N, C-alpha and C positions, 0 to 999 in steps of 0.2 A: 546408150549409157545404162539403161535399166535391164540389160540382158542377164547379168549375173553379178555376183559379188555384193559389196556393201550397198550400192544403190538399189538393187533389187530387194534386198532384205529390208531396207528402209521403206520402200514402196509397199511391200507386203505387210510389214508390221505397223509402223507409225501411221502412214497415210491410210492404210486399210482400216485400222482401228478408228481413226478420226472420221472416216466416211461413215462407218457403222454408227458411231456416236451421234454424228450430225443427223443421220437418217432417223435414228431413234428419237432424237430431240424434236425434229420437225414433225414426225408422226404424233408424238405426245402433244406438242403445241397445237397441232391441227385438231386433235380431239378436244383439247381444252377450249379452243376457239369455237368449235361447233357446239360443244356443250353449253358454253356461256351464251351463245346466240340463241340456241333453242330454249334454254331455261328462261332467258329474258322474254321471249315471245310467249312462252307458256304462262309465266307469271302475269304478263299483261292481259292475256285472255282470261285467266282466272280472276284477275282483278275486276274486269268488266262484268263477269258473271256474278260477282258478289253483290252487284247493285240490283239484281233481280228481285229480291224480297221487298225492297222499297218501291221499285218501279211498278211491279205487277200487283203488289198487295195481295198475294195469292192465298193468304190465310183464310179469307172468307169467300173465295171464288169457287164457282162451279166450272165444269169443263167448258161450257159455252162462254162463260165470262172470261176464262183463261184464253180461249181462242181469240176472242175479240181484243183483249188486252195485248196478247202476244203479237197479233197482226199490227196493231197500232205501234208497238215497241219497235218492231222490225222496220216498218215503213218510215218511222221518224228517227231511226238510229243515226246519230250525228257523225259517226266515223265510218261512213260507208266506203270511203276511198281507201281505208286501211284494212278493213276486214269485212267479211260477209256474215250476216246474222240470219238465222233461220228459226222460224217458229214451227215446232213439230208437235203433232197431236200424240195422245197416249198410244195410239196404234202404230205410230211411226210414219204417218203421212206428213209431208211437208206442207204446212198451211200457207206460209208466205216467206219471202226473202227480202233482204234489204236492197237487193239489186233490182227487183221488179221483174226479172225474167222468170219464165216458167221453170220451175225446178225439175231436176231429174229424179223422178220418184223411184227409179231402179238402183240408184247409187247406194252402195252399202255404207252403213254408218256404225262401225264398231263402237265408237265412243258413246253413241246414243244407247246402245244395248248395255254398255257398261254402266252408264249413269242410272238407268232404270233399276239395275240390280245392286248397285253400290249403296252402302249405308250412308256415305257422304253425299250421294246424289251427283257426283262428278264422273265424267268419262273422258279419257284422253286417247288421241290417236294421231299417228303420223303415217301418211301413206299417199298413194297416188289415186286421183279420181279416174273415172272412166275415160276422161279426155287426155290423161297422161300427165296432168299437172300435179306436182307434189305439194301437199298441203298439211297443215297442222290443225286439228279440230278439237274443241272442248265442248262437251254438252253438259248442261245443268238441268237436272230434273226438277220440276215444279210440283209441289204437293199442297193439298189443302190442310186445314187445321187438324183433320183426322188422319193425316199421313197418306191419303190416297193420291196417287200420281195423276195429275191433270194433263201433263204434257212436258215439253222440254224446250229449252232455247239452245241453239247450237251456234258457236262462233267458229268461223273457218278463215284461216290466213294462208295465203300462198307463200311457199318456202323458197321460191325461185330466187328472189332478190337476196334473201338471207344466205342461200347456198352460193350465190355469186360472190357475195362479200366474203364468205368463208374461203371460197376458191382463191380470191385475190390475196387474202391473208396467207394461205398456203403457198401461193406462188411467190409472195414476198419472202416468206421463210425459206423456200427452196433457193431463191435468188441469193439471199444472204448466205445460205449454206454453201452454194457454189462459189460465191465470192471468197468465203473463208477458205474453202478447199483450194481455190486458185492461189490465194496469197500464201497459204501454208506450203502448197506445192512449189511455188516459185522460190520461197525462202528455203525450203528443204533441198530443192535442186541446187541452189547456190551453195548451201552448206555442205551438201554431199560432194559437190564438185570441188569445194575448197579442201576436202579430205582426200577424195579419190585421185584428183590430178597430182598432188604431191606424192601420194603413195605410188602411183604409176611411175612417176619420175624416179622415186626411190628404187622401185623395182628394176627399172632400166639401168640405173647407176649401179645397183648391187650386181646385176647380171654382168656389166662391164668389169666390175671389180673381180667377180668370180672367174672371169676369163683372163685375168692377169693385167687389166688396165688399171693400175693403181693411181693414175693421174686423174681418173674420172672423179668429178665432184657434182653434188646436187645443190642447186641454189636454194638458200633458205628464204622462204617467202614471208612468214610471220613468226613473231616471238611467242610461240605456243608449244604444245606437246609435239606437233608435227615438225616445227622448227627445231626443237631440241633433238628429235630423231634425225633430222637432216645433219645437224652438227655432229651427232654421234657417228653417222655413216661417213661423213667427211674425215672425222678423226680416225675412224677405223681404217679408211683407205690410206691415210697418211701413215698410220702405224704399220699397216701391211706393206706399204711401199718401202718404209724404212727397214722393216724386217726382211723384206725381199732383197734389198740392197746389202744388208749385213750378211744374209745367207750367201749371196753371190760372192761377196768379198771373202767370206769364210771358206767357200769352196775353192776360190782362187788361191787364198793363202795356204790352205791345207794341201792343195795340189803342189804348190811351190815347196812347202815344207817337206812333203813326201818325196818330191823329185830330187831335192838336194842330197839326202843321204843315199838314195837309190843310185844317183849318178856316180857318187863317190865309190859306192860298193861295186857297181858294175865296172867302173874304170880300173880300179885296183884288181878286181877279179880277172879282167882281161889281161892286165899287165902280168900278173902272176902266172896265168895260164899260158902266156906266150913263152915263158921260160927265159933263160939267159940273163937272169938278174942275180945280184949278189944277195948274201944273207941279210945285210943291213936293210936293203930295199924291201926284201921279202918280209922282214919283221915289221917294217914301217907300214907296208901295205896291209898286212894282217891286222895290225893295230887299228888302222883306219876302218877296216871292214867291221871289226868287232865293235868299235866305238859307235860307228854310224848305224850298225844293226841294233845296238842298244837304244840309240836315240830314236830309230824308227819304231822299235817295239814300244817305247814309252809313248810315242805319239799315237800309235794304234790303240794302246790301252786307254789313253785319255779320251779318244773318240768313243771307245766302247763304254767307258764310264759315263760319258755324256749321253749316250744312247740309253743306258740303264736309267739315268735320271729322268730323261724325257718320257720313258715308258713306265716309270714308277717301279722299276725292278732293282733299284740300288739296295743292296743288303750289307749290313755291317755285322761283324762278330765282335762283341764287346767283351773286354776283360778288364780286370783291375790292373792298371798300368801306372808307371811313373812317367809323367809327361816330360820331365826334364831329361830323362835318359834318351827319349826319342828325339828331343830337340838337340841334345849334344851330338848325336849321331848325324843328324841332318846338317848341322853346322860344320862338322868335321868333313863331310862329303864335299863341301864347297870351299874348303880352305885352300887347297891347291889351285883350284880355278881362280880364286880371287888373287892369289899371289901371281899367277901367270898373266892375269889381265891388269896387274899393277893397281889393285884396289885393296882397301883395307876391310877385312871382315872381323869385327870385334864382337866377342861374346861376353857379356857381363854375367858371370855365373853367380847364382844365389849361394849364400853361405849356409843356409838352412834348407832342410828337406821340405818339399811341397807336398800337400796332401794328395793321395792317389785319386785318379779319376777313372771313370768307366768309358773305355774307348777302344776303337779298332786301331791296332798298332800300324798296320800298313796304310790305312787311309789317312791317319794323322801325319805319318811320315810324308805321304803324298802332298798334303797341304803345306807342310813346312818346305818341302823341296820346291813346290810351285812358287811360293812367296819369295824364297831366297833366290831362286832362279830369276824371277822378275826384278828383284832388287838389284842384283848384279848386272842384269841385262840393260837396265835403264840408268845405271851409274857410270859415269865417265871414268877413264883411268885417273888415278889419284884421289878418287872419291872414297867415301866410307859407307859401309853397311854395318849397323849396330843392332845386336840382338840381346834382349833381356826378358826376364820372366819374374813374376811375383804373384803372391796370393793375397787376396783382399776380400773379406766378408764372404768366404765360401766360394769364391771364383778365382780361377787361375787365369792370368792374362799374360800372353806372349806378345811382345812388341818388337817388330822388325822395322827399323827406320833406316832409310837411305838418303844420300845427298845427291840423288840423281836429278833428272830433268823435270820431275814432277808431272802432274796431270792437270791440264787446263780445267777451269771451273765448269765449263759447259759439258765436259766429258765425264766428270767425276760421278754424277748420279747413275751413269750407265755402264761403268766399267765391269760390274758384276753380272751384267746381262749376257745371255748367250750370243755368240757370234761377234760381240762388240770389241773393236780394237781402236783405242784412242790414237795410237801411232802406227800407221800402216807401213812405216819404213823399218820397223823392228820385227824380227822373225817371231813366229808364234801363231797359233790357230785362233786365238780369241775366245777359247772356251775354258781355259785353265782356271781363271778366277770364278767362273760360273760353277765349275765342278767343285772347287775348293769351298765356295760358299755353301753349296748344297751339303757337302760332307760335314761342315761345321753345324749346320742346322739339324742334321741327323744326329749329331752329338749333343743336341740341346744347347749349343753354343752360338757364337756369332763371329762374323768376320767384318770388321769395320775399317774403312780406308779414309785417311785424312791426307790431303796433298795440296801443295801450292806450286804453281808452275814456276820452274827455275829454282825452287827451294828444296825439293825432295818430297818423298812420300813416306807416310807412317801407316803400317798395317797392324791392327790390334786384334789378336785372336783371343776370344774369351770362352772359357768352359767352366761349368759348375763342377765342384768336387763331388766325390761319391757321397760324402756325408750331407752335402747340401741337397743333392737329389733325393736322398732317403728322407730328409726332413721336409722337403717340399716337392712331392711327386708331381704337382701341377706344372713344375718347370720343364718336365720332359716333353720334347717335341715328337716323340716316337712311341709306337706300340711295340712292346718287347715280349719275348717268350724265352724261357730257359731251354738250353739244348741238353743233349745227353751227357756232354762233358762238363756241365755246370756253367758254361759260358752263356752269354745272353745274345740272342740274335734279334736284330731290329727287323720287324716285319714290315712296317710302313711308317711313313712320316705323317704326323697329324697335320692337316691343312684346314685353314679357316674356310 
C-alpha cells in the first residue's frame, strides 16, 4: 500500500513530520525532567550547607576547633541514609565522613577547589567517582572572622536513583509517543484507504470506459467529494453511452440516407446505359439522377458543415441583407413540394419593410430550408405549415409553425443536439437542427423550438437588426474582421 502514490506521500509527509515533532518533544521533555530533578537535588544540598554557620559557629574557631566541630557534625549527621557528608581540611585532606568508612584520599574533588576560590564559598560538581558511581557534590568553605579558610564541608549524593527515575519518565514519554504514532498511523491508514480504494476503483472503471465499456459503473461509497466524483464518472459513462448510441444511429441513418439516392442514380444510369429506352423514359431517368444528385450533394454539404462546426472552422461572410427576401425565396422553393404532398404552405407576408440585418445569405437560406423541410416532413397530408415574420424591439423573428405530429416532451430538450433523432422512422441524418442552431448563434441570434405531441411544432428564429448590434455590441456572439470587399468575415464564435 505504501509503495507509491498518495499513501507514500502521506507516510513521508504527515507521519514523518509527526515522528519528528514527537521525537523533538520527548527530547525536550526529557531535558526538562532531568533539569528539574537535578535542580531539586542541588537546592536540597545547598539548603543543608546553609546551616553550617549556625552549627559550626566558625566565626571564632581556629583550624583545630573547626576540625573537631566538623568531625562531630559529620558523625552526628541525621540524614546519613540520604547523602554523605565529609569534613575536609584546608589542605584538602578528608578528615571524616558520615558513613564511617575510610575515605579515598585520592578522589578528585573539583567542587572543593571551586569552593576555596569562589567568593561565595560554594563549589558544585556532577561526575563519576573512581568506583564509577555518578554523584552530585556541593562543597561549602568555612572561614573564620578574618576570612581565613579553615576547611570545608562536602555533601555528596548518588545520582543513580535520580537517573533511574528520569529514565522511567523518558520511557513513559517514548511509550506515549509510540502510542500516539500507532493511533495516528492506524487512523491515517484507514483514512488513506478510504481515499485510495475508491480512487483505484474509479481508475479501473475509467479504464473500462476508455476501452468502450459504457455500461461500467463505480459504486458510490460515501456522500463526500469521492462520492460526488463517483456520481460524475457514472454520469459521464451514461452520457458517453448515450452519445455512442446516437453516433451509431447517426452512422446507420446517414449510410441509409446516402444509399437511397446512390441506388436510384445507379439504377437509372444502368437503365440509360443499356439503351433501347424511349425519350420519355430517358427524360424521367435523367430527372431522377439530377434530383438525387442534388439531394446527395446537399447531404454531403450538411456533413461538411457539421465537421466545420465540430472543429471550429465554420466561417460566415456577412453582408447587409433583407431577411424577408431570403425567406420569400425559401418559401417559394417548397411551394410545389407542399402542393404535391397535399399540404398547405401559408406565408403571412409583412406589409412593411423590416430593418436590414448583418448575415450570410447562403447560411440563412440553409437554415430556412432545413426548418421548412422538417416542417413538411413531419406534417401529414392535409396539414398546414404557416410562415410569418415581424420586427420587435430591434429583433426580427421568423416563426414557422406546422400542424404535424409534434415532438414528445422527453425528446424536446435534445432535438438540437448532434446526432439526435426523435423519430427514427423519418428520413434525415439528425444533424440538420444542430447545424442550423450553430449558424443562428454565429449570427448572434437564436433558434427556439416549442412543440406538443400530436399538436404540431413551432420554430422561432430570432436575429438582431444591424442597428441593434451597432447600439449594443455586447450582443454579438462572434469575433469579426472586415474583408477587402468591405464585407465582414466571422473569425470565431465567442464561447463561455
